[in-house]
N, C-alpha and C positions, 0 to 999 in steps of 0.2 A: 504494500500500500504506500502510495506517495500522496500526501495532501499538502505538499509544499511546492505546488506547481509553479508559482511565481518565481521560484529560484532556478528554474531550468532555463539555461541559455540555449536558444534554438540552434545557433551556429555551432556551438560546441557539441551539442547532443547529436546533430546530424552526422558528425564525424565518428560517432560511437555506434551507429546502426548500419545495417546493410544498405546498399544502394536502393534495393527494392523498397525497404521501409522508409528511407529518406524521401523517396519520390512520393510514397503514400502520404507521409506527414505533410509534405509541401502542397498537396492538393487542397488542404484546408486553407481558407483565406485569412482567417483570424489567427493571430499569434497564440492566443489561449488554446485554441483547438490543436495547433501544431505542437505546443508544449504537452498537452494531454496525450496525444498520440505517441509522441516520443517517450514520455514518462512510462507509459504502459510497456512499450517494447524494451526500454532500458531495465525495467523490473524483470522482464522475461530473461534478458541476457544475464542479469545478475543471478537470478535463480538457477539458470542452466549451468552457470559457472560454479556456483556454490554447491548445488545438489548433484550434478552429474559430471563436473569437470570439463564441460563443453565450453571452449573459449571462442570458437568461431561465431560470427554474427548470425543470428537466426534468420533463415530464409523460410518463406512460407509457400505451401501449396494450398489450394482451397477446395473444399468439398462442394457438392451441388448448391447448398443454400448459403455458401460463403463462410462456413466454419473453417478457420485456418488449422493447418497441421504443419509440424516442423518437417522441412525437407530433410530426408535421410534419418529421421528419428521418429518413426510412426509409433514407437512404443512409449514415447513421452507425450503426455496429454497436458494441455494448458488452455487457458482462456483469459481474455483481457477485457477490461471495461473502463470507461471513464465518464465522469460528469464534470461540471464546471469547477468542483472543489477538490477532486481526487482522481487518481488513476490506480487501477487494481490489476494484478496479474496473479493467477493461481496455476500452480504446476502440480501434477499428480501422476500416479502410475495407472489410474483408471480415468476414463472420460470425465471431464469436469466442466461446469459452466459457472459463470459469475456475472453479477451485475452490481453496479454502484450508481446511485441516483441521489440527486439533491432533494431534500424535502421541500415541497412547494409551500408558498406562503398561504395559498388558498386552495380549496378543494374544487375541482372542476367536475360537476355532476354528470356532464355529457361523457367525459372520459370514464368516470366510474361506471355508468350504465353500459358502456361499450366493453369495458375490460373485466368487470366483476359480476358475479351472480348476486342474487338477492341476499343470501346469507353473508357474503363478503361485504356488501354495501351496508347491511345492518351492523356488522362489526365495525366498519369504518365510522359510520355516523354515531354509533354508540360509544365510541372511544373518547377518552379524555383528550387525546391528541389525534384527531381524524387525519390530518395530512401525514403524520408519522405512520399511522396504521396503513393508510393508502400506500405509502412508499415501501413499507415492509412487504405488503402483499405483492406489489408490482415487481420488486426485485426478485421475489421468489419465482414469479411467473417467467420473468426474463431470464433468470439464471437457468431455470429448467429448460426453456427453449434453446438456450445456447448450449446446454449439456447435450441435448438430443440432436442439435444441428438442424432442427426442422424450420427455423425461422419463424417470424410472426405468423400467427394463425388467426382465422376468423372465429375460432372457438375459445377465445380467451376466458370467458366466464366459467367454462367447465374445466379448464386446464388443470387446476390443482386437485381435481376430483377424478382425473383419468387413472386407469389401472397402473400405468407406468410410474406414477408418483409414489406408489407403495414401495418401489425398488430404489428410491433415492433418499438421501439425507440433505437437509438444509441447515446451514449455519448462517444466522443473520446477526449482524453487528450494527449498532447505532453509534455514530460518532459522538464523542463526549459532549460536544456543543449542539447535538441533535440537528446538524445542518445537512448531513447525508447518511445514507444507509447502504450497506452492502450485504449481499447474500451469495454464498457459495453453495453450489448444488453438485453432488457427486453420486455415482452409483454406489449402492451398498456393497461392500466386499462380501462375497459369498464363498 
């Protein structure tokens, strides 16, 4: 996790990532978005070096819905995410998904009705912190979709009640200042 995004010098960071990833980061027009993209891949490079002794810069291949895989290291699973406040990377020996999101200031009921079922909406509206509860539920859904590699689906309200969800674990963390939430989703080791 990196939530010191403002400390990233884009020019220096570009020298620490592969050409493929540098070009990807530079597609973003806003400097903040470039920093976030670079922060996530720098976390990946750091984790690969520390956990696997891999020092070469990570290169990616992409599955049908855009889920990245490490070129030459299909046995290493990872996922990256970022929001305006933080970048996140998770590395595991089983497929993994993650999502980090800023907690919105206000609840958008149109988004709630599109993404959540009645039970989830009741939980959100009945919460002492509705926007926080919304964000926790959303990061679970997004992390699960990134785990499976299915991409966004039209069946978001039913997503956390699908049979596949029984085979995963969720770890959700709220930033100490409650400005962002992240969730990690992984298959249960059998």
